[in-house]
N, C-alpha and C positions, 0 to 999 in steps of 0.2 A: 412559399418554400422557406424552410429554415436555413439561414446562412451557415456555411461550413466554417469551422474553426478547429484549432487543435486544443484539446484539454490537457493540461499538465497534471500528471498522476504521480503519486508517491506510493510505493509498495512496502508494506510491513511484512517481513518474512521472506527468507531466501531458501526455504526448504522446497520440497517437491512441488507443492501447489503454487508457491510463489514464483518459481521458475516458469511454470506453465503460463501464469498470467503475464509475467514480464515478456515472455516470448510472444504471446498474443498481442500485447501492447506494441511490441517492436514491429509487428506486421499490420498495425492499424494506422490508417492515414489521419485519423482525427483525434488521436491520443498519443501522448509521449510520456514515457516514464522518466522523471527527472531526478529521482532519488529512491534508493532502496535501503532498508535496514534489516539487520539480523544481529542477535546478541553475539554470535560468532562473526565478527566483522569480516574475517577473511572469506566467508561464504557470500556476504553481501558484495564484497569487492569482486569476487570471481564472477558472479552473475552480472554485475554492473559492467565489467570489462567485456564479457561475452555478448551483451546486448546493447552496448554503447550508452549506458546510463551514466550521466556525468558525475553523480554524487552517490556516496554510500556512507553508512554509519552503523554503529552498534545500537543506537538509541532510537526507538520508535517515535519518541516525542519530537525528535528532530524532523522526522517525516511529517508528522501531524502539524507542526508549527512552521514548516518551511514556507516562506512567503510566496514562492512560485507554485506551490501545490494547490490545485483546485479540488481534486478528488483523491481519496485514499482508498487503496485496495488493502483490506485486512486479510492477510494470509498467514497469520501467526498461529501458534497452538490455540486450541479452543478456549483454554482457561484464561486467555488474555483478551478475548473478543469483546466482552461487555465493557471492560474498562476502556479499551481503545475506541470503541464505538462512542462512548460518552465524551471522551476527549476530542474526537473528530467533530462531533456535533457542536460541542462548545466552541471549537475553533472555526465553525462555519464551513466545514468541508463537506463535499458530497462524499458518500460512503458506499463502497462495495464491500461486503463482508462474506467470507466463506462461512458455510454452516458449521456448527450451530452458532447463533448469536450469543449464546451463553451456555453454561454447563448445568444450570438448574433453573427451576421455574421462578423463584424469587429474584434471581439475578436478571432473568429475561424481562420481567415486568418492571 
């Protein structure tokens, strides 16, 4: 049996799909959203306050490089996915990315 523990998650993007994922994380016993980012920081703050996320920022890199974040949920606009995926991998984070992973084939490969 796999031991149960809580995974600390950071979410990039406080738009419609980001909110869906933060709400799901808020209802998950084995995951906790510890930080959320959005370029319009007031959106990140609003979602954070609604779902008891302790930190928010305008900078996605702060989510990726946050020392407590083990996994990153990429819920940003599609044009940012590939760059954020590479940064998450370089930082050793587990990654969940909304589709698509990139906006064209060369960027995907």
